[in-house]
Backbone as a printed PyTorch tensor [residue, N CA C, xyz], in Angstrom:
tensor([[[-13.6570,  -6.7780,  16.0980],
         [-14.2800,  -5.5270,  15.6590],
         [-13.3940,  -4.7120,  14.8510]],

        [[-11.9450,  -4.5720,  14.8900],
         [-11.1130,  -4.2260,  13.9410],
         [-11.6680,  -4.2850,  12.5790]],

        [[-11.6290,  -5.5770,  12.4640],
         [-11.8730,  -5.9730,  11.2020],
         [-13.1460,  -5.5430,  10.6570]],

        [[-14.2980,  -5.3500,  11.2840],
         [-15.3530,  -4.8130,  10.9900],
         [-15.2190,  -3.3990,  10.6640]],

        [[-14.4950,  -2.9120,  11.1920],
         [-14.2980,  -1.1930,  10.8970],
         [-13.1780,  -1.1460,   9.4740]],

        [[-12.7760,  -1.9520,   9.4370],
         [-11.9940,  -2.0050,   8.0940],
         [-13.1100,  -2.3600,   6.9050]],

        [[-13.9580,  -3.4150,   7.0520],
         [-14.6350,  -3.7010,   6.3770],
         [-15.5770,  -2.3710,   5.8460]],

        [[-15.9260,  -1.7660,   6.8450],
         [-16.8580,  -0.7620,   7.0960],
         [-16.1570,   0.8270,   6.1330]],

        [[-14.7010,   0.6750,   6.4720],
         [-13.9870,   1.4100,   5.6760],
         [-13.8660,   1.1350,   4.0000]],

        [[-13.8080,  -0.0050,   3.6260],
         [-14.1740,  -0.2370,   2.3710],
         [-15.1280,   0.1110,   1.6470]],

        [[-16.4110,   0.1220,   2.3200],
         [-17.7710,   0.5700,   1.7520],
         [-17.8890,   1.9240,   1.4790]],

        [[-17.3370,   2.6010,   2.9030],
         [-17.2880,   4.3310,   2.9240],
         [-16.1620,   4.8500,   1.8940]],

        [[-15.0110,   4.1190,   1.6640],
         [-14.0390,   4.1520,   0.6660],
         [-14.7790,   4.2410,  -0.8690]],

        [[-15.6400,   3.2390,  -1.2270],
         [-16.3140,   3.1860,  -2.4720],
         [-16.9370,   4.4220,  -3.0610]],

        [[-17.9250,   4.9420,  -1.7030],
         [-18.7250,   5.9350,  -1.8220],
         [-18.1930,   7.0990,  -2.1520]],

        [[-16.9910,   7.1750,  -1.1410],
         [-16.1880,   8.2990,  -1.4550],
         [-15.2340,   8.6260,  -2.5020]],

        [[-15.1440,   7.3660,  -3.3030],
         [-14.3640,   7.3800,  -4.4870],
         [-15.2190,   7.7970,  -5.5300]],

        [[-16.5410,   7.2120,  -5.5000],
         [-17.7230,   8.1250,  -6.4110],
         [-17.6470,   9.2110,  -6.4320]],

        [[-17.7850,   9.9190,  -5.3520],
         [-17.8360,  11.2280,  -5.0310],
         [-16.6900,  11.9720,  -5.7670]],

        [[-15.6210,  11.5430,  -5.5600],
         [-14.1620,  12.1460,  -6.0500],
         [-14.0690,  11.9880,  -7.1730]],

        [[-14.7640,  10.9580,  -8.0200],
         [-14.6010,  10.8760,  -9.6230],
         [-15.5840,  12.0920, -10.3270]],

        [[-16.4020,  12.4430,  -9.3850],
         [-17.3640,  13.5000, -10.0520],
         [-16.4470,  14.6800, -10.0380]],

        [[-15.5640,  14.9860,  -9.0930],
         [-14.6320,  16.1080,  -8.9460],
         [-13.6020,  16.1200, -10.0570]],

        [[-13.2030,  15.1220, -10.3790],
         [-11.9900,  14.8710, -11.4390],
         [-10.6650,  15.4020, -10.4620]],

        [[-10.7490,  14.5800,  -9.0960],
         [ -9.4190,  15.2140,  -8.6140],
         [ -8.2860,  13.5220,  -8.4780]],

        [[ -7.3440,  14.1990,  -9.3920],
         [ -6.2380,  12.6120,  -9.5180],
         [ -5.7490,  12.0630,  -8.3290]],

        [[ -5.2090,  13.0150,  -7.5380],
         [ -4.2430,  12.8880,  -6.4920],
         [ -5.4970,  12.4090,  -5.4060]],

        [[ -6.7330,  13.0820,  -5.3100],
         [ -7.3580,  12.3580,  -4.2850],
         [ -7.8550,  11.2130,  -4.4130]],

        [[ -8.1840,  10.8360,  -5.6370],
         [ -8.6670,   9.1930,  -6.1040],
         [ -7.2640,   8.3920,  -6.0450]],

        [[ -6.4410,   8.7810,  -6.2400],
         [ -5.0930,   8.0320,  -6.0330],
         [ -4.8430,   7.6460,  -4.7130]],

        [[ -5.0030,   8.2870,  -3.8420],
         [ -4.6410,   8.0470,  -2.2170],
         [ -5.9280,   7.2980,  -1.7720]],

        [[ -7.2690,   7.5540,  -2.3570],
         [ -8.4200,   6.6780,  -2.1550],
         [ -8.2900,   5.1150,  -2.6350]],

        [[ -7.7480,   5.1110,  -3.5780],
         [ -7.4380,   3.6950,  -3.9460],
         [ -6.7080,   3.0760,  -3.3230]],

        [[ -5.5350,   3.5590,  -3.1810],
         [ -4.4710,   2.9940,  -2.1680],
         [ -4.9400,   2.7620,  -0.4380]],

        [[ -5.6060,   3.4700,  -0.3650],
         [ -6.4170,   3.3880,   0.9800],
         [ -7.5160,   2.3150,   1.0410]],

        [[ -8.1710,   2.2390,  -0.0680],
         [ -9.2100,   0.9480,  -0.1540],
         [ -8.5500,  -0.6490,  -0.1380]],

        [[ -6.9640,  -0.3080,  -0.8180],
         [ -6.5390,  -1.1330,  -0.9240],
         [ -5.7350,  -1.8340,   0.2700]],

        [[ -5.5590,  -1.0110,   1.3180],
         [ -5.1060,  -1.1640,   2.5450],
         [ -6.2350,  -2.0630,   3.4990]],

        [[ -7.1980,  -1.0860,   3.0720],
         [ -8.5520,  -1.6470,   3.7830],
         [ -8.4640,  -3.0530,   3.4800]],

        [[ -8.5110,  -3.9610,   2.2790],
         [ -9.0280,  -5.0300,   2.1260],
         [ -7.5390,  -5.7620,   2.3220]],

        [[ -6.3220,  -5.2400,   2.3990],
         [ -5.1420,  -6.2180,   2.8190],
         [ -5.8400,  -6.3260,   4.4550]],

        [[ -6.1480,  -5.3730,   4.9020],
         [ -6.1750,  -5.4590,   6.5180],
         [ -7.4480,  -6.3030,   6.7250]],

        [[ -8.6460,  -6.7540,   5.8030],
         [ -9.1460,  -7.6450,   6.1760],
         [ -9.1820,  -9.2010,   5.4080]],

        [[ -7.8590,  -9.2940,   4.8590],
         [ -7.2150, -10.7610,   4.5450],
         [ -7.4720, -10.7630,   3.2360]],

        [[ -8.1850,  -9.7600,   2.1890],
         [ -8.4270,  -9.9320,   0.8980],
         [ -7.4630,  -9.4320,  -0.0850]],

        [[ -6.2710, -10.2970,   0.0590],
         [ -5.0470,  -9.4770,  -0.9690],
         [ -5.2210,  -9.2180,  -2.3050]],

        [[ -6.2080, -10.3830,  -2.8590],
         [ -6.6350, -10.1480,  -4.4180],
         [ -7.4760,  -8.7880,  -4.7370]],

        [[ -8.4060,  -8.4930,  -3.9820],
         [ -9.0500,  -7.1290,  -4.0330],
         [ -7.9560,  -5.8880,  -3.8510]],

        [[ -6.7510,  -6.1540,  -2.5270],
         [ -6.2060,  -4.6870,  -2.4960],
         [ -4.9590,  -4.9530,  -3.6870]],

        [[ -4.7360,  -6.0290,  -4.1660],
         [ -3.5420,  -5.8030,  -5.5380],
         [ -4.4770,  -5.1680,  -6.2680]],

        [[ -5.6640,  -5.1150,  -6.6050],
         [ -6.5150,  -4.6780,  -7.4530],
         [ -6.7170,  -3.0500,  -7.4100]],

        [[ -6.8540,  -2.8110,  -5.9930],
         [ -6.5940,  -1.1730,  -6.2080],
         [ -5.6600,  -0.3270,  -5.8750]],

        [[ -4.3370,  -1.2900,  -5.5480],
         [ -3.1970,  -0.6950,  -5.7800],
         [ -2.5540,  -0.5660,  -7.0180]],

        [[ -3.1450,  -1.4380,  -7.6920],
         [ -2.6560,  -1.5270,  -9.2010],
         [ -3.3130,  -0.3140,  -9.8890]],

        [[ -4.9830,  -0.0680,  -9.4920],
         [ -5.4340,   1.3710, -10.0490],
         [ -5.0590,   2.3530,  -9.5720]],

        [[ -4.4980,   2.2920,  -8.5940],
         [ -4.0010,   3.7270,  -7.6540],
         [ -2.5190,   3.9350,  -8.4890]],

        [[ -1.6740,   2.6830,  -9.0000],
         [ -0.5490,   3.0410,  -9.7900],
         [ -0.8620,   3.8200, -11.3050]],

        [[ -1.8710,   3.2340, -11.5980],
         [ -2.3530,   3.6090, -13.1480],
         [ -2.4990,   4.8820, -12.8030]],

        [[ -3.1020,   5.4640, -12.1360],
         [ -3.9970,   6.5610, -11.8550],
         [ -2.4850,   7.5710, -11.2700]],

        [[ -1.7280,   7.2180, -10.7810],
         [ -0.4860,   7.9280, -10.5150],
         [  0.4740,   8.0400, -11.8530]],

        [[  0.6050,   7.1840, -12.5960],
         [  1.3910,   7.0310, -13.7410],
         [  0.5820,   8.0440, -14.7540]],

        [[ -0.6300,   7.9500, -15.0580],
         [ -1.3510,   8.3190, -15.9270],
         [ -1.4390,   9.8640, -15.7240]],

        [[ -1.4020,  10.3690, -14.7390],
         [ -1.4640,  11.9230, -14.5340],
         [ -0.3190,  12.4880, -13.7910]],

        [[  0.9230,  11.6390, -13.5920],
         [  2.1780,  12.1470, -13.4110],
         [  2.2230,  12.7350, -12.0220]],

        [[  1.4670,  12.0760, -11.3180],
         [  1.1790,  12.3320,  -9.8060],
         [  2.4530,  12.5510,  -8.9040]],

        [[  2.8550,  13.2120,  -7.9970],
         [  3.7780,  13.1710,  -7.3780],
         [  4.6060,  11.6270,  -6.7730]],

        [[  5.8260,  11.6890,  -6.2760],
         [  6.6490,  10.4160,  -6.3490],
         [  6.4970,   9.7670,  -4.7680]],

        [[  5.9860,  10.9830,  -3.6930],
         [  5.5050,  10.3500,  -2.4900],
         [  4.6000,   9.2000,  -2.4160]],

        [[  3.5430,   9.7810,  -3.2250],
         [  2.5370,   8.8880,  -3.4110],
         [  2.6300,   7.4940,  -3.9190]],

        [[  3.5350,   7.5830,  -4.9230],
         [  3.9590,   6.5230,  -5.7800],
         [  4.6900,   5.5010,  -4.8280]],

        [[  5.4050,   6.2380,  -4.2620],
         [  6.2490,   5.2900,  -3.3080],
         [  5.4670,   4.2270,  -2.3440]],

        [[  4.2910,   5.3850,  -1.5570],
         [  3.4170,   4.3820,  -0.6750],
         [  2.4550,   3.2950,  -1.4360]],

        [[  2.0420,   3.3890,  -2.7570],
         [  1.5830,   2.7240,  -3.5040],
         [  2.6910,   1.4280,  -3.9600]],

        [[  3.4650,   1.8510,  -4.2530],
         [  4.7590,   0.7010,  -4.5710],
         [  5.0490,  -0.2100,  -3.3680]],

        [[  5.1420,   0.5140,  -2.1370],
         [  5.4040,  -0.4910,  -0.9660],
         [  4.4130,  -1.3010,  -0.6920]],

        [[  3.1100,  -0.6660,  -0.6660],
         [  1.7790,  -1.6520,  -0.5010],
         [  1.5520,  -2.7570,  -1.4150]],

        [[  2.0030,  -2.4720,  -2.6660],
         [  1.9090,  -3.4260,  -3.4700],
         [  3.0400,  -4.4850,  -3.4920]],

        [[  4.2950,  -4.2460,  -2.9140],
         [  5.1440,  -5.0550,  -2.7630],
         [  4.7970,  -5.8110,  -1.3980]],

        [[  4.0440,  -5.3320,  -0.2220],
         [  3.8910,  -6.1060,   0.8150],
         [  2.9960,  -7.3380,   0.6930]],

        [[  2.0460,  -6.9330,  -0.0590],
         [  0.7810,  -7.7130,  -0.4710],
         [  1.3210,  -8.8690,  -1.4980]],

        [[  2.5230,  -8.7190,  -2.0840],
         [  3.1400,  -9.4930,  -2.9850],
         [  3.6830, -10.4690,  -1.9830]],

        [[  4.3890, -10.1820,  -0.6850],
         [  5.2720, -10.4700,   0.1920],
         [  4.0070, -11.8290,   0.5110]],

        [[  2.7620, -11.1760,   1.1240],
         [  1.8140, -11.8220,   1.8540],
         [  1.6290, -13.2790,   1.1600]],

        [[  1.4690, -13.0880,  -0.5380],
         [  1.1450, -13.9430,  -1.4580],
         [  2.1160, -14.6960,  -1.9440]],

        [[  3.2190, -14.8190,  -1.1780],
         [  4.5560, -15.6190,  -1.5370],
         [  5.3780, -15.3070,  -2.9330]],

        [[  4.9370, -14.2960,  -3.3260],
         [  5.6580, -13.7000,  -4.6710],
         [  6.4970, -12.5680,  -4.2410]],

        [[  8.0270, -12.9910,  -3.8020],
         [  8.9120, -12.4470,  -3.2040],
         [  9.7460, -11.7410,  -4.3790]],

        [[  9.9300, -12.3390,  -5.6880],
         [ 10.4230, -11.3940,  -6.8580],
         [  9.3780, -10.2220,  -7.1140]],

        [[  8.5280, -10.3520,  -7.1910],
         [  7.3090,  -9.1330,  -7.2330],
         [  7.9910,  -7.9010,  -6.3270]],

        [[  7.8360,  -8.5820,  -4.8810],
         [  7.6600,  -7.9550,  -3.9830],
         [  9.2980,  -6.9580,  -4.0900]],

        [[ 10.2180,  -7.8530,  -4.2330],
         [ 11.4110,  -7.1990,  -4.7170],
         [ 11.6420,  -6.1460,  -5.4480]],

        [[ 11.1960,  -6.7290,  -6.7740],
         [ 11.1470,  -5.5470,  -7.8370],
         [ 10.5140,  -4.1670,  -7.4450]],

        [[  9.3180,  -4.3210,  -6.7350],
         [  8.5430,  -3.2100,  -6.4860],
         [  9.2150,  -2.5920,  -5.4400]],

        [[  9.5470,  -3.2230,  -4.2420],
         [ 10.6970,  -2.3320,  -3.4090],
         [ 11.9920,  -1.8060,  -3.9720]],

        [[ 12.4390,  -2.2460,  -4.6990],
         [ 13.5740,  -1.4170,  -5.3610],
         [ 12.9540,   0.0160,  -5.7960]],

        [[ 12.0970,  -0.3790,  -7.0640],
         [ 11.7800,   0.7050,  -7.3880],
         [ 11.1910,   2.0480,  -6.3180]],

        [[ 10.6760,   1.4450,  -5.1500],
         [ 10.3680,   2.4370,  -4.0320],
         [ 11.6100,   3.2080,  -3.4950]],

        [[ 12.6020,   2.3060,  -3.3240],
         [ 13.7290,   2.8580,  -2.8640],
         [ 14.5440,   3.9510,  -3.6930]],

        [[ 14.5180,   3.3830,  -5.0200],
         [ 15.0370,   4.1910,  -5.8930],
         [ 14.4380,   5.7480,  -6.3020]],

        [[ 12.9460,   5.8180,  -6.2080],
         [ 12.1940,   6.9330,  -6.0340],
         [ 12.4130,   7.5580,  -4.9160]],

        [[ 12.5230,   6.9130,  -3.6790],
         [ 12.7640,   7.5170,  -2.2670],
         [ 14.0830,   8.0730,  -2.2610]],

        [[ 15.3360,   7.7550,  -2.7370],
         [ 16.5130,   8.3450,  -2.9750],
         [ 16.4430,   9.3940,  -3.8100]],

        [[ 16.0580,   9.5340,  -4.8190],
         [ 15.8530,  10.5790,  -5.8930],
         [ 15.2120,  11.7000,  -5.2300]],

        [[ 14.1090,  11.7810,  -4.4970],
         [ 13.5880,  12.8840,  -3.9190],
         [ 13.8110,  13.1170,  -2.1260]],

        [[ 14.9150,  12.1760,  -1.7330],
         [ 14.7910,  12.5450,  -0.5500],
         [ 14.1730,  11.9630,   0.4650]],

        [[ 13.2870,  11.1820,   0.4740],
         [ 12.2160,  10.9910,   1.3350],
         [ 12.6290,   9.6840,   2.1510]],

        [[ 13.0900,   9.8480,   3.4960],
         [ 13.5880,   9.3120,   4.4660],
         [ 12.3390,   8.1410,   4.5520]],

        [[ 11.1980,   8.5980,   4.9060],
         [ 10.2410,   7.8990,   5.4130],
         [  9.9040,   6.6880,   4.2760]],

        [[  9.8100,   6.9580,   2.8480],
         [  9.5780,   6.1240,   2.1470],
         [ 10.6500,   5.1740,   2.0510]],

        [[ 11.8410,   5.4340,   1.8620],
         [ 12.9490,   4.7740,   2.0500],
         [ 13.0040,   3.4920,   3.3140]],

        [[ 12.4120,   4.1560,   4.4510],
         [ 12.2490,   3.1290,   5.5720],
         [ 11.1780,   1.7150,   5.4780]],

        [[  9.8180,   2.6670,   5.0450],
         [  8.9080,   1.5770,   4.6220],
         [  9.6560,   0.4280,   3.7310]],

        [[  9.9680,   0.9080,   2.5900],
         [ 10.8080,  -0.0830,   1.2010],
         [ 11.7920,  -0.9560,   2.0070]],

        [[ 12.9220,  -0.5390,   2.9550],
         [ 13.4250,  -1.4440,   3.5570],
         [ 13.0360,  -2.5830,   4.6730]],

        [[ 11.5940,  -1.9070,   5.0790],
         [ 11.1720,  -2.8230,   5.9430],
         [ 10.7030,  -4.0030,   5.3700]],

        [[ 10.0150,  -3.6200,   3.8030],
         [  9.9320,  -4.8210,   2.9080],
         [ 10.7970,  -5.9630,   2.6370]],

        [[ 12.2200,  -5.1920,   2.4070],
         [ 12.8520,  -6.3540,   2.4260],
         [ 13.2030,  -7.2290,   3.5510]],

        [[ 13.0360,  -6.2640,   4.5240],
         [ 13.4830,  -7.5010,   5.8950],
         [ 12.1850,  -8.5770,   5.7990]],

        [[ 10.9460,  -7.8330,   5.3830],
         [ 10.0430,  -9.1730,   5.6410],
         [ 10.4870, -10.3040,   4.4710]],

        [[ 10.9540,  -9.6810,   3.4670],
         [ 11.1100, -10.8730,   2.3760],
         [ 12.2690, -11.7730,   2.7740]],

        [[ 13.2950, -11.0140,   3.2720],
         [ 14.2560, -11.7010,   3.8300],
         [ 13.8810, -12.9450,   4.7430]],

        [[ 13.1630, -12.5940,   5.6660],
         [ 12.5840, -13.3860,   6.6010],
         [ 12.0470, -14.5680,   6.1720]],

        [[ 10.9160, -13.9360,   5.2180],
         [  9.8910, -14.9930,   4.6270],
         [ 10.7290, -16.1590,   3.8890]],

        [[ 11.8230, -15.9190,   3.0710],
         [ 12.5330, -16.5850,   2.2720],
         [ 13.2540, -17.5490,   3.1050]],

        [[ 13.7590, -17.5300,   4.0840],
         [ 14.6960, -17.9860,   5.3040],
         [ 13.4410, -19.0480,   6.0670]],

        [[ 12.0430, -18.5380,   5.6520],
         [ 11.1080, -19.4270,   6.5220],
         [ 10.9720, -19.4340,   7.9310]],

        [[ 11.7560, -17.8440,   8.2280],
         [ 11.4340, -17.5720,   9.7920],
         [ 10.3180, -17.4620,  10.2800]],

        [[  9.3060, -17.0770,   9.5370],
         [  7.8940, -16.5430,   9.8990],
         [  7.1420, -17.2590,   9.1350]],

        [[  6.1590, -17.8200,   9.4170],
         [  4.9670, -18.5070,   8.6550],
         [  4.1600, -17.1010,   7.9050]],

        [[  3.4490, -17.2300,   6.5400],
         [  2.7440, -16.1820,   6.0910],
         [  1.8920, -15.2050,   7.1060]],

        [[  1.2310, -15.9890,   7.5510],
         [  0.2040, -15.1680,   8.6930],
         [  0.9970, -14.5910,   9.4130]],

        [[  2.1660, -15.2440,  10.0190],
         [  3.1790, -14.1410,  11.0730],
         [  3.6240, -12.8500,  10.2540]],

        [[  4.0910, -13.1250,   9.1450],
         [  4.2880, -12.1050,   8.0700],
         [  3.0570, -10.8840,   7.7960]],

        [[  2.0670, -11.5390,   7.4550],
         [  1.0240, -10.6430,   7.1570],
         [  0.6640,  -9.7440,   8.5540]],

        [[  0.4950, -10.4350,   9.7930],
         [  0.2620,  -9.7730,  10.9680],
         [  1.2340,  -8.6980,  11.4550]],

        [[  2.6010,  -8.8480,  10.9280],
         [  3.3620,  -8.0000,  11.0530],
         [  3.2780,  -6.5870,  10.3310]],

        [[  2.9850,  -7.0250,   9.3560],
         [  2.5780,  -6.0500,   8.0930],
         [  1.3900,  -5.0720,   8.3230]],

        [[  0.1120,  -5.6230,   8.9920],
         [ -0.7100,  -4.9790,   9.5700],
         [  0.0220,  -4.2470,  10.5650]],

        [[  0.6480,  -4.5890,  11.2280],
         [  1.3440,  -3.7680,  12.6500],
         [  1.7600,  -2.5270,  12.1980]],

        [[  2.7690,  -3.0710,  11.4080],
         [  3.6970,  -1.9260,  10.5200],
         [  2.7890,  -0.5930,  10.2030]],

        [[  1.8750,  -0.9630,   9.0380],
         [  1.1740,  -0.1330,   8.5390],
         [  0.0760,   1.0210,   9.7590]],

        [[ -0.1800,   0.3690,  11.2140],
         [ -0.5300,   1.0910,  11.7130],
         [  0.4090,   2.1250,  12.4310]],

        [[  1.5590,   1.1640,  12.7030],
         [  2.2720,   2.0260,  13.5190],
         [  2.9500,   3.2760,  12.8200]],

        [[  3.5190,   3.1170,  11.4980],
         [  3.8440,   4.2490,  10.5600],
         [  2.7810,   5.0960,   9.7990]],

        [[  1.3160,   4.9060,  10.2760],
         [  0.5730,   5.7430,   9.6850],
         [  0.2550,   5.8040,   8.5720]],

        [[  0.3540,   4.8610,   7.8570],
         [ -0.0710,   5.0130,   6.2080],
         [ -1.3830,   5.4290,   5.8730]],

        [[ -2.3140,   4.9890,   6.8640],
         [ -3.9910,   5.4580,   6.7180],
         [ -3.8580,   6.7300,   7.3280]],

        [[ -3.4060,   7.0980,   7.9380],
         [ -3.4840,   8.5820,   8.5830],
         [ -2.9440,   9.5040,   7.4560]],

        [[ -1.4940,   9.3410,   7.1010],
         [ -0.9850,  10.0620,   5.7620],
         [ -1.9070,  10.1530,   4.4510]],

        [[ -2.4110,   9.0660,   4.0430],
         [ -3.2120,   9.0790,   3.0440],
         [ -4.5480,  10.0410,   3.4180]],

        [[ -4.8570,   9.8120,   4.3550],
         [ -6.2140,  10.7820,   4.7120],
         [ -5.8930,  12.1900,   4.9840]],

        [[ -4.8030,  12.4690,   5.0580],
         [ -4.1640,  13.8540,   5.1830],
         [ -4.0050,  14.1520,   3.8860]],

        [[ -3.9010,  13.5120,   2.8430],
         [ -4.0350,  14.1880,   1.3400],
         [ -5.3790,  14.4960,   0.5740]],

        [[ -6.3110,  14.0320,   1.3640],
         [ -7.4520,  13.9830,   0.6630],
         [ -8.1840,  15.3700,   0.7070]]])
């Protein structure tokens, strides 16, 4: 049932993204791209998730959008790379997120990024399987309200 709802979310998100493009609202577009990435991550499609997270980062950087949104996109890219087993990319993105969070005093962003470091450490030690780590990330996303926070930006 939950996976069906995320699959439905991707379709609604794509339609909404087309509407947002008409009104040329860069912040909403970046938020929706990140939200779509999260939906694809939840249904287990990390390749599409990364594609949307990367597109969100381009939108954020090209339009000089706020750092809070950038931190969320960086953390999302990071956890997706963790699931894919590329810990070096995940660490680099996480370090960038922490740097930005420190710069703007975003304690929530810092907490999200440090959670990525915990997951990376555990994955490197083989304390948990990739499937277990992915499940923890999905739970973490729900607990910390990534989706609700992004929706409030729209």
